[in-house]
VMD Tcl script that draws the C-alpha trace (Angstrom):
set ca {
  {45.65 66.33 -16.73}
  {48.72 64.87 -15.08}
  {48.77 62.91 -11.83}
  {51.29 60.95 -9.83}
  {50.29 58.85 -6.81}
  {52.92 57.80 -4.28}
  {52.82 56.64 -0.68}
  {54.31 60.02 0.31}
  {51.46 61.86 -1.40}
  {49.64 62.71 -4.60}
  {50.37 65.53 -7.04}
  {47.77 66.52 -9.64}
  {48.01 69.17 -12.34}
  {44.89 70.19 -14.28}
  {46.46 72.91 -16.41}
  {45.80 75.69 -13.91}
  {46.69 74.36 -10.46}
  {49.09 71.87 -8.90}
  {47.29 70.14 -6.04}
  {49.54 68.52 -3.46}
  {47.96 66.06 -1.02}
  {50.23 64.48 1.62}
  {50.12 60.73 2.12}
  {49.28 58.92 5.35}
  {52.42 56.79 5.46}
  {54.42 56.98 8.69}
  {57.38 58.36 6.73}
  {55.45 61.54 5.83}
  {56.66 64.46 7.98}
  {54.30 65.86 10.62}
  {54.45 69.35 9.12}
  {53.16 68.12 5.77}
  {50.28 66.29 7.43}
  {49.33 69.35 9.49}
  {49.53 71.61 6.44}
  {47.20 69.32 4.50}
  {46.30 69.85 0.86}
  {48.12 72.70 -0.89}
  {46.79 74.24 -4.11}
  {49.54 76.00 -6.06}
  {48.29 78.20 -8.93}
  {50.33 78.00 -12.11}
  {51.19 81.70 -11.74}
  {53.10 80.87 -8.54}
  {55.34 78.24 -10.15}
  {58.92 79.02 -11.13}
  {59.92 75.53 -12.27}
  {59.90 71.80 -11.65}
  {62.48 69.04 -11.89}
  {62.70 65.29 -11.51}
  {65.88 63.98 -9.89}
  {66.36 60.22 -10.42}
  {68.16 58.18 -7.77}
  {69.29 54.64 -7.11}
  {66.46 53.69 -4.75}
  {64.00 56.47 -5.48}
  {63.74 59.76 -7.31}
  {62.42 63.15 -6.28}
  {60.00 65.62 -7.80}
  {60.82 69.17 -6.77}
  {58.49 72.09 -7.39}
  {60.12 75.52 -7.30}
  {57.90 78.51 -6.51}
  {58.44 82.13 -7.48}
  {60.05 84.22 -4.76}
  {57.41 85.79 -2.55}
  {54.53 83.61 -3.78}
  {54.12 81.44 -0.68}
  {53.94 82.80 2.91}
  {55.16 79.44 4.25}
  {58.39 79.63 2.27}
  {58.67 83.32 3.14}
  {58.43 82.54 6.87}
  {60.76 79.53 6.65}
  {63.43 81.52 4.76}
  {65.03 78.40 3.31}
  {65.34 76.63 6.67}
  {62.82 73.83 6.18}
  {64.42 70.36 6.20}
  {63.86 68.33 3.03}
  {61.57 65.88 4.84}
  {59.19 68.73 5.79}
  {59.21 70.41 2.37}
  {55.67 70.15 0.88}
  {57.07 70.86 -2.60}
  {59.23 67.73 -2.68}
  {57.84 64.26 -3.46}
  {59.62 60.92 -3.24}
  {59.03 58.89 -6.41}
  {59.37 55.12 -6.60}
  {61.66 53.87 -9.41}
  {58.85 52.25 -11.42}
  {57.01 55.61 -11.62}
  {59.90 57.62 -13.03}
  {58.18 57.79 -16.44}
  {55.06 59.29 -14.89}
  {57.21 61.78 -12.98}
  {58.95 62.87 -16.17}
  {55.59 63.22 -17.90}
  {54.35 65.38 -14.99}
  {57.43 67.61 -15.35}
  {56.90 67.94 -19.10}
  {53.22 68.86 -18.70}
  {53.92 71.54 -16.14}
  {56.86 73.02 -18.04}
  {54.77 73.13 -21.19}
  {51.98 74.97 -19.36}
  {54.46 77.51 -17.98}
  {55.62 78.17 -21.54}
  {52.14 78.40 -23.04}
  {50.81 80.69 -20.33}
  {54.00 82.78 -20.39}
  {54.36 82.77 -16.61}
  {57.17 85.18 -15.60}
  {58.98 82.46 -13.65}
  {62.06 84.52 -12.78}
  {60.12 87.55 -11.56}
  {59.39 87.81 -7.81}
  {55.80 88.29 -6.69}
  {54.55 91.46 -5.01}
  {51.66 89.60 -3.34}
  {51.11 86.15 -1.92}
  {49.53 83.76 -4.41}
  {48.93 81.07 -1.78}
  {46.74 81.74 1.28}
  {48.96 80.26 3.98}
  {47.97 77.75 6.68}
  {44.38 77.83 7.98}
  {43.71 79.25 11.45}
  {43.32 79.01 14.41}
  {46.78 77.66 15.18}
  {48.85 77.23 18.31}
  {52.27 75.86 19.17}
  {53.77 74.90 22.51}
  {57.33 76.01 23.13}
  {59.75 75.62 25.99}
  {58.55 78.58 28.02}
  {54.98 79.00 26.85}
  {52.43 78.81 24.05}
  {51.87 80.98 20.98}
  {48.44 81.07 19.35}
  {46.94 82.91 16.39}
  {43.22 83.15 15.49}
  {43.61 85.07 12.24}
  {43.35 88.49 13.90}
  {45.39 88.40 17.11}
  {48.58 86.74 18.31}
  {48.76 85.68 21.95}
  {51.72 84.51 24.04}
  {51.06 82.70 27.32}
  {53.97 81.78 29.60}
  {54.47 78.68 31.72}
  {56.50 77.97 34.87}
  {59.72 77.58 32.84}
  {59.57 81.17 31.52}
  {62.25 83.63 32.62}
  {61.20 86.01 35.40}
  {60.80 89.03 33.15}
  {58.34 87.21 30.93}
  {56.36 85.79 33.83}
  {56.06 89.14 35.59}
  {54.93 90.86 32.38}
  {52.15 88.33 31.95}
  {50.53 87.18 28.68}
  {51.21 89.19 25.53}
  {48.68 89.90 22.78}
  {49.04 91.70 19.45}
  {46.55 92.68 16.78}
  {47.85 92.23 13.24}
  {48.08 95.96 12.62}
  {50.46 96.22 15.59}
  {52.97 93.81 14.08}
  {55.75 94.56 11.65}
  {56.68 90.92 11.12}
  {57.46 87.51 12.58}
  {60.76 85.62 12.59}
  {61.03 81.84 12.84}
  {64.29 80.13 13.76}
  {64.11 76.32 13.92}
  {65.63 74.29 16.71}
  {68.61 72.29 15.46}
  {69.92 69.41 17.52}
  {70.61 70.74 21.03}
  {70.41 74.34 19.86}
  {67.19 76.14 20.74}
  {65.03 77.84 18.16}
  {62.56 80.70 18.53}
  {59.33 82.23 17.27}
  {59.76 86.01 17.56}
  {56.98 88.52 16.90}
  {58.19 92.01 15.98}
  {55.88 94.86 17.05}
  {56.05 98.10 15.11}
  {58.41 100.75 16.41}
  {61.85 100.60 18.00}
  {62.51 97.79 20.47}
  {65.59 96.47 22.22}
  {66.96 93.24 20.72}
  {67.01 90.67 23.52}
  {67.90 87.01 23.67}
  {64.85 84.77 23.03}
  {64.65 83.62 26.66}
  {64.41 87.27 27.82}
  {62.35 88.74 24.97}
  {58.66 89.05 26.03}
  {57.67 88.92 22.35}
  {59.50 85.66 21.69}
  {58.66 81.99 22.30}
  {61.62 79.69 22.86}
  {61.65 76.36 20.96}
  {63.62 73.77 22.88}
  {66.20 72.04 20.70}
  {66.09 68.62 22.36}
  {62.33 68.27 22.05}
  {61.53 70.29 18.95}
  {64.51 69.77 16.65}
  {62.52 67.36 14.46}
  {59.16 69.11 14.89}
  {59.10 72.27 12.77}
  {55.33 72.73 12.90}
  {55.92 76.04 14.74}
  {56.62 77.54 11.31}
  {52.90 77.20 10.51}
  {52.08 79.92 13.05}
  {54.74 82.15 11.52}
  {53.39 81.44 8.03}
  {49.77 82.14 9.00}
  {50.75 85.52 10.47}
  {53.02 86.31 7.51}
  {50.18 85.60 5.05}
  {48.02 88.26 6.71}
  {50.66 90.97 6.96}
  {51.55 93.27 4.04}
  {53.76 91.57 1.49}
  {57.39 92.73 1.89}
  {57.58 93.59 -1.82}
  {54.08 95.02 -2.14}
  {53.47 98.27 -3.97}
  {50.25 99.82 -2.69}
  {49.44 101.11 -6.17}
  {49.45 97.66 -7.78}
  {49.26 95.00 -5.07}
  {46.00 93.20 -4.32}
  {45.04 91.74 -0.92}
  {46.21 88.21 -0.18}
  {43.71 85.65 -1.39}
  {42.22 87.93 -4.04}
  {42.27 87.51 -7.80}
  {45.77 87.45 -9.25}
  {46.56 90.45 -11.44}
  {46.92 89.91 -15.16}
  {50.67 90.47 -14.95}
  {50.94 87.33 -12.83}
  {48.64 85.10 -14.83}
  {49.44 86.00 -18.42}
  {52.97 87.29 -18.28}
  {51.88 90.93 -18.03}
  {49.76 90.96 -21.21}
  {46.06 91.61 -21.60}
  {43.46 91.68 -24.32}
  {43.21 89.53 -27.47}
  {46.04 87.12 -27.95}
  {47.30 87.64 -24.38}
  {47.76 83.89 -23.91}
  {50.17 83.75 -26.85}
  {48.15 81.33 -28.96}
  {48.79 83.44 -32.08}
  {52.53 83.28 -31.46}
  {54.21 80.85 -33.92}
  {56.61 79.69 -31.18}
  {53.69 78.79 -28.91}
  {51.91 76.94 -31.72}
  {55.10 75.01 -32.47}
  {55.36 74.10 -28.79}
  {51.79 72.78 -28.82}
  {52.41 70.64 -31.90}
  {55.69 69.37 -30.44}
  {53.88 68.44 -27.24}
  {51.26 66.47 -29.17}
  {54.03 64.46 -30.86}
  {55.69 63.81 -27.49}
  {52.42 62.59 -26.01}
  {51.97 60.20 -28.92}
  {55.45 58.77 -28.37}
  {54.84 58.33 -24.62}
  {51.58 56.54 -25.39}
  {53.21 54.18 -27.90}
  {55.99 53.39 -25.43}
  {53.45 52.48 -22.76}
  {54.37 55.29 -20.36}
  {50.86 56.74 -20.65}
  {47.68 54.68 -20.45}
  {44.91 55.22 -23.00}
  {42.98 57.33 -20.47}
  {46.01 59.45 -19.54}
  {46.89 59.99 -23.21}
  {43.34 61.05 -24.11}
  {43.09 63.49 -21.19}
  {46.52 65.00 -21.91}
  {45.82 65.33 -25.64}
  {42.51 67.06 -24.99}
  {44.21 69.47 -22.57}
  {46.72 70.44 -25.27}
  {44.09 70.75 -27.99}
  {42.03 73.12 -25.82}
  {44.95 75.54 -25.91}
  {44.87 75.90 -29.71}
}
mol new
graphics top color blue
foreach p $ca { graphics top sphere $p radius 0.5 }
foreach p [lrange $ca 0 end-1] q [lrange $ca 1 end] { graphics top cylinder $p $q radius 0.2 }
display resetview
């Protein structure tokens, strides 16, 4: 068991799942508060790092490509402040952060998670629904089954005359989120199946405009995109092997593609050496005062259970 508590949030790792709970401090980004608690299964983790700094350090959790519908929808365009997999660490808790990193890396090794392999199914469920977001020219809402676009008085004439738009999930090929940056508008574009003309966001009846001046710092619109993405077929899915989102992870994702006796690698001399090495490291951290008696006991028991 490893845990780090900061004003920006709390991260807990129990050997199977990293639980990320955002803090209530005013510095915590609105997106992280709206997203709420995130449970990341070990099979979805690609790595973790602690980056020390002069005033504070940062814990960064890296997920396997294709594991999280939020990251899939954001496509690398989330600002650091809104990133749920980044935690500011106060200088006096750097030792705990390093211990957290060591525990998670050790678990990735012991469970033989294929960290460099992309996923062919989502291992996280995506944001809960219903969700809605107000844009410049209307509102987009999603109830888990249907997307609806309602226009306001600012909408371009073509959108207004066409009236509200609604799509069932099976009618959609995808969704594209472009954040507003500074004075530059963003957009939330839903892509129906079939051939369609590519129009500018203000003229596209399937697209909500996100006004740059008002929404440049508010990227919560990505939650709608992520919720829809989570319920659409995975872009890398193979129908012969992929399981539905939210189902049990296949063995290839939880045990490095092995099954049967010894699949967790406990008979592997390298894994046994890693366990013994970890026990020695825990003892040193305890003697140096980095770990309390309770933290040391819990961590030691977690390692011993893997023998």
